[in-house]
VMD Tcl script that draws the C-alpha trace (Angstrom):
set ca {
  {-23.00 33.90 -9.19}
  {-21.70 32.14 -6.19}
  {-18.49 33.53 -4.38}
  {-16.81 30.53 -2.80}
  {-14.43 31.30 0.00}
  {-14.80 28.03 1.82}
  {-11.39 26.92 3.05}
  {-11.55 23.40 1.45}
  {-12.91 21.82 -0.53}
  {-12.73 25.19 -2.11}
  {-13.14 26.89 -5.45}
  {-11.89 24.89 -8.36}
  {-10.12 26.65 -11.23}
  {-12.88 27.14 -13.93}
  {-10.51 25.67 -16.71}
  {-10.65 22.37 -14.96}
  {-13.94 21.64 -16.71}
  {-12.14 21.85 -20.03}
  {-9.13 19.78 -18.82}
  {-11.53 17.08 -17.68}
  {-13.13 16.95 -21.10}
  {-9.60 16.64 -22.61}
  {-8.91 13.74 -20.14}
  {-12.11 12.01 -21.36}
  {-11.21 12.53 -25.09}
  {-7.60 11.35 -24.58}
  {-8.58 8.04 -23.07}
  {-5.93 8.38 -20.24}
  {-8.51 7.54 -17.55}
  {-9.07 4.12 -19.11}
  {-5.39 3.29 -19.30}
  {-3.55 0.88 -16.95}
  {-1.40 2.64 -14.33}
  {1.46 0.41 -15.38}
  {1.09 1.56 -19.06}
  {3.60 3.76 -20.89}
  {0.87 6.36 -21.38}
  {0.56 6.66 -17.46}
  {4.31 6.54 -17.02}
  {4.67 9.55 -19.30}
  {1.85 11.47 -17.54}
  {3.10 10.76 -14.04}
  {6.73 11.62 -14.91}
  {5.73 14.91 -16.58}
  {3.47 15.90 -13.79}
  {6.18 15.45 -11.25}
  {8.65 17.47 -13.41}
  {6.04 20.22 -13.66}
  {5.50 20.18 -9.86}
  {9.19 20.66 -9.22}
  {9.44 23.34 -11.85}
  {6.39 25.39 -10.88}
  {6.70 24.92 -7.05}
  {10.47 25.33 -7.11}
  {11.01 21.90 -5.43}
  {14.66 20.76 -5.28}
  {15.38 18.13 -7.93}
  {16.64 15.61 -5.32}
  {13.33 15.60 -3.40}
  {10.86 12.79 -4.28}
  {7.13 13.37 -4.89}
  {4.57 10.64 -4.27}
  {0.92 10.59 -4.79}
  {-1.59 9.26 -2.22}
  {-5.33 9.51 -1.46}
  {-5.48 12.27 1.26}
  {-3.53 14.37 3.61}
  {-5.02 12.20 6.35}
  {-3.43 9.16 4.81}
  {-0.09 10.88 5.04}
  {-0.40 10.82 8.90}
  {-0.48 7.03 8.63}
  {2.50 6.78 6.13}
  {4.67 9.12 8.28}
  {3.89 7.27 11.37}
  {4.51 3.82 9.92}
  {7.60 4.54 7.73}
  {9.57 7.43 9.34}
  {9.13 6.84 13.03}
  {10.32 3.84 15.01}
  {9.51 5.02 18.57}
  {8.26 8.66 19.00}
  {7.71 11.99 17.48}
  {6.94 15.46 18.94}
  {3.93 17.42 17.66}
  {3.53 21.18 17.85}
  {0.02 22.56 17.41}
  {-2.24 25.42 18.22}
  {-5.36 24.17 16.53}
  {-7.64 21.35 15.68}
  {-5.84 19.83 12.71}
  {-2.38 19.71 14.22}
  {-3.93 18.07 17.30}
  {-5.64 15.44 15.20}
  {-2.37 14.55 13.49}
  {-0.82 14.02 16.86}
  {-3.71 11.98 18.16}
  {-3.61 9.80 15.12}
  {0.17 9.17 15.48}
  {-0.41 8.22 19.18}
  {-2.50 5.27 17.90}
  {0.60 3.86 16.29}
  {3.36 5.33 18.62}
  {1.91 5.78 22.02}
  {5.11 7.68 23.21}
  {4.51 10.49 20.69}
  {4.06 13.79 22.51}
  {1.84 16.67 21.92}
  {3.03 20.27 22.55}
  {0.29 22.78 22.42}
  {0.86 26.46 22.02}
  {-1.09 29.66 21.86}
  {-2.31 31.12 18.60}
  {-0.47 34.39 19.48}
  {2.94 32.98 19.62}
  {5.36 30.48 18.02}
  {5.86 27.02 19.52}
  {8.38 26.49 22.32}
  {11.32 24.41 21.29}
  {12.14 23.75 25.03}
  {9.04 21.67 25.55}
  {9.82 18.23 23.94}
  {11.91 15.27 24.75}
  {15.15 15.44 22.75}
  {15.28 11.72 21.87}
  {12.24 12.00 19.50}
  {13.01 11.18 15.94}
  {10.69 13.54 14.16}
  {9.32 17.14 14.80}
  {5.81 17.66 13.33}
  {4.40 21.15 12.61}
  {1.15 22.20 10.93}
  {2.56 24.91 8.59}
  {-0.82 26.54 8.03}
  {-3.55 25.75 10.64}
  {-6.74 25.76 8.66}
  {-8.88 25.87 11.79}
  {-7.68 29.28 12.96}
  {-5.79 31.01 10.13}
  {-2.28 30.95 11.67}
  {1.00 29.97 10.11}
  {4.50 28.86 11.24}
  {6.63 31.70 9.77}
  {9.71 30.93 7.70}
  {11.97 32.58 10.30}
  {10.80 30.00 12.84}
  {11.23 27.25 10.35}
  {14.88 28.32 9.94}
  {15.31 28.28 13.66}
  {14.03 24.69 13.96}
  {16.34 23.52 11.21}
  {19.33 25.25 12.69}
  {18.76 23.93 16.17}
  {17.81 20.38 15.33}
  {19.65 19.52 12.13}
  {19.69 15.85 12.95}
  {15.83 15.47 13.39}
  {13.38 14.81 10.62}
  {11.01 17.79 10.30}
  {7.57 17.26 8.89}
  {5.01 19.93 7.81}
  {1.25 19.63 7.18}
  {0.94 22.09 4.33}
  {-2.53 21.16 3.43}
  {-3.91 24.68 3.14}
  {-0.65 26.36 1.95}
  {1.13 24.08 -0.68}
  {0.63 25.72 -4.11}
  {-0.12 28.98 -2.40}
  {3.14 29.60 -0.44}
  {6.61 29.72 -1.79}
  {8.44 27.36 0.52}
  {12.07 26.91 1.34}
  {11.67 23.23 0.98}
  {15.07 22.51 2.52}
  {13.63 23.61 5.93}
  {11.51 20.49 6.03}
  {12.02 16.82 5.15}
  {8.34 15.79 4.61}
  {5.72 18.14 3.27}
  {2.20 16.98 2.45}
  {-1.06 18.46 1.14}
  {-4.42 17.61 -0.37}
  {-5.30 19.17 -3.78}
  {-8.71 20.56 -2.85}
  {-7.35 23.75 -1.38}
  {-4.51 25.83 -2.94}
  {-4.20 23.56 -5.94}
  {-7.75 24.42 -6.90}
  {-8.67 20.81 -7.93}
  {-11.42 18.35 -6.89}
  {-10.82 16.47 -3.70}
  {-9.51 12.89 -3.78}
  {-5.74 13.13 -3.96}
  {-2.71 14.29 -1.97}
  {0.97 14.85 -2.58}
  {3.96 14.16 -0.27}
  {7.24 15.84 -1.03}
  {10.18 14.03 0.72}
  {13.85 14.95 1.12}
  {16.78 12.59 0.60}
  {17.39 12.60 4.33}
  {13.94 11.35 5.05}
  {14.21 8.78 2.19}
  {17.34 7.44 3.80}
  {15.57 7.22 7.20}
  {12.79 5.29 5.73}
  {15.16 2.87 4.06}
  {17.04 2.47 7.36}
  {13.82 1.73 9.32}
  {12.86 -0.63 6.49}
  {9.08 -0.69 7.27}
  {7.36 -2.43 4.20}
  {4.40 -4.12 5.78}
  {1.49 -2.12 4.47}
  {0.10 -1.17 1.03}
  {0.96 2.46 1.86}
  {4.45 1.88 3.28}
  {6.62 4.70 2.04}
  {9.37 2.30 0.72}
  {6.74 0.46 -1.41}
  {5.33 3.74 -2.65}
  {8.64 5.15 -3.50}
  {9.81 1.93 -5.32}
  {6.86 2.34 -7.73}
  {7.36 6.13 -7.97}
  {10.95 5.58 -9.21}
  {9.44 3.73 -12.15}
  {6.86 6.62 -12.66}
  {4.11 4.46 -11.27}
  {1.78 4.57 -8.23}
  {1.54 1.65 -5.74}
  {-2.25 1.40 -6.30}
  {-4.68 2.42 -9.08}
  {-4.51 6.13 -8.62}
  {-6.81 9.09 -9.28}
  {-5.75 9.35 -12.84}
  {-8.27 12.12 -13.56}
  {-6.85 14.40 -10.89}
  {-3.27 13.58 -12.00}
  {-4.23 14.67 -15.51}
  {-5.96 17.79 -14.25}
  {-2.93 18.72 -12.10}
  {-0.71 18.20 -15.19}
  {-2.75 20.58 -17.36}
  {-3.20 23.11 -14.68}
  {0.49 23.25 -13.84}
  {1.20 23.95 -17.56}
  {-0.91 27.06 -17.45}
  {-0.37 28.66 -14.01}
  {2.38 31.03 -12.97}
  {5.41 30.06 -10.99}
  {4.70 29.83 -7.25}
  {6.73 33.02 -6.66}
  {4.28 35.09 -8.57}
  {1.27 33.23 -7.16}
  {2.36 33.78 -3.59}
  {3.06 37.46 -4.21}
  {-0.48 37.91 -5.42}
  {-1.96 36.23 -2.38}
  {0.17 38.40 -0.04}
  {-1.12 41.49 -1.90}
  {-4.68 40.34 -1.38}
  {-3.99 39.71 2.32}
  {-2.64 43.21 2.81}
  {-5.62 44.63 1.00}
  {-8.19 42.50 2.95}
  {-6.81 43.37 6.47}
  {-6.06 46.94 5.47}
  {-9.61 47.75 4.26}
  {-11.01 46.07 7.43}
  {-8.64 47.71 9.91}
  {-11.45 50.00 11.29}
  {-13.93 47.15 11.70}
  {-15.38 46.71 15.17}
  {-17.70 43.77 14.73}
  {-15.37 41.41 12.87}
  {-11.68 41.51 13.86}
  {-8.72 39.21 13.16}
  {-8.47 36.25 15.53}
  {-4.69 36.99 15.64}
  {-3.17 40.34 15.42}
  {0.46 39.42 14.83}
  {1.20 40.00 11.14}
  {3.99 37.44 11.29}
  {1.58 34.65 12.51}
  {-1.29 35.55 10.11}
  {-1.75 32.97 7.29}
  {-1.49 34.13 3.80}
  {-3.97 31.66 2.61}
  {-6.68 31.37 5.29}
  {-8.13 34.31 6.98}
  {-9.93 33.99 10.33}
  {-12.25 36.69 11.71}
  {-13.72 36.81 15.21}
  {-16.93 38.27 16.41}
  {-19.73 37.89 18.88}
  {-21.76 34.75 18.41}
  {-24.84 36.75 17.39}
  {-22.83 38.84 14.89}
  {-21.36 35.70 13.25}
  {-24.75 34.26 12.87}
  {-26.13 37.42 11.25}
  {-23.16 37.50 8.91}
  {-23.73 33.98 7.82}
  {-27.42 34.76 7.13}
  {-26.57 37.80 5.06}
  {-23.76 36.09 3.28}
  {-25.99 33.30 2.17}
  {-28.61 35.70 0.77}
  {-25.89 37.48 -1.15}
  {-24.26 34.31 -2.46}
  {-21.03 34.51 -0.44}
  {-19.87 31.00 0.79}
  {-17.78 31.63 3.95}
  {-16.22 28.98 6.07}
  {-17.71 28.29 9.43}
  {-15.53 28.40 12.56}
  {-13.93 25.08 13.49}
  {-13.79 23.13 16.66}
  {-13.70 25.43 19.70}
  {-13.99 28.39 17.42}
  {-17.11 27.15 15.65}
  {-19.58 29.79 17.06}
  {-17.53 32.98 17.07}
  {-15.31 32.92 14.01}
  {-15.49 32.67 10.23}
  {-12.77 31.38 7.90}
  {-12.04 32.84 4.48}
  {-9.92 31.03 1.96}
  {-7.35 33.14 0.07}
  {-6.60 30.41 -2.46}
  {-5.19 31.03 -5.98}
  {-8.19 29.82 -7.86}
  {-10.33 32.65 -6.38}
  {-10.23 35.72 -8.69}
  {-8.89 38.94 -7.33}
  {-12.14 40.78 -8.13}
  {-14.02 38.34 -5.83}
  {-11.89 39.69 -2.93}
  {-12.81 43.30 -3.72}
  {-16.53 42.25 -3.75}
  {-16.08 40.37 -0.50}
  {-14.40 43.29 1.29}
  {-17.19 45.62 0.10}
  {-19.71 43.16 1.46}
  {-18.02 42.92 4.89}
  {-17.72 46.71 5.07}
  {-21.44 47.03 4.26}
  {-22.18 44.43 6.87}
  {-20.20 46.35 9.48}
  {-22.18 49.52 8.79}
  {-25.46 47.74 8.99}
  {-24.73 46.11 12.32}
}
mol new
graphics top color blue
foreach p $ca { graphics top sphere $p radius 0.5 }
foreach p [lrange $ca 0 end-1] q [lrange $ca 1 end] { graphics top cylinder $p $q radius 0.2 }
display resetview
């Protein structure tokens, strides 16, 4: 048996195999995405997303190909001149660098993994503030208390969150952001190839005001189709069907998040005396609930990877500047609780042997 803790693409819910067979038998994957059958599927799936993830009814949900595509949609449709990006890791920085290709005035504000961003470090005329809610490269999070501070201090700004490794794992206060986006191959526990964007009425109004409609993935064009329960292009119907069936059978996000938080407490609690593998970040407030990052000497990390491979534990490599001296561990809902007990026992055993 393989224990898959890779932080994306990650473990897929085992029942997805059965749901895919249902999709094949239903014929939905052969239907036109302008058909009534697809309208019904898409409408029902959006309703389930709002119900299971506690998304406000007035927020719109659109389907696109990837979280990376969302960078382009946000840049094209929600920004006219500039945005300000706050990041402490590789993925937040990539989002900023991509936005700069479209809006060269967009600014990057890098901060340390051991602290929250500084809200004094950006030009106040920017239109949108961009944060990586859960930085997959280093296992840190923007805590809700800070999200509240951002919303209270800058009520007139659009606020966007990359929630790629946290949506469907965290219970969000959606009103603290105007644009949230994520791919489905992480906390959703589905195959890669689809992403969701959740957009507030304020952001919708801003997109309408800007009026950008020059690209196949312009938000206004996508939304026009979404209002008719359609997508703007032939979508990943298989993944929409799988998402629909999965949402019918998982718990509400409140229960899912509580379970992930319990596993996080257990994980760090059991490893608190470890000497070879320690948390990259020690602030409990800044530690992600869905991606754990452990740091060690380069030689220790290499030995760990070798031992993990022999014992069928798939761990995430370090990313970017952290490639050689960290490992990343997904704490996603599709991974069974027992797998975490087995992983903890493996890591404790590794500590004793090294």
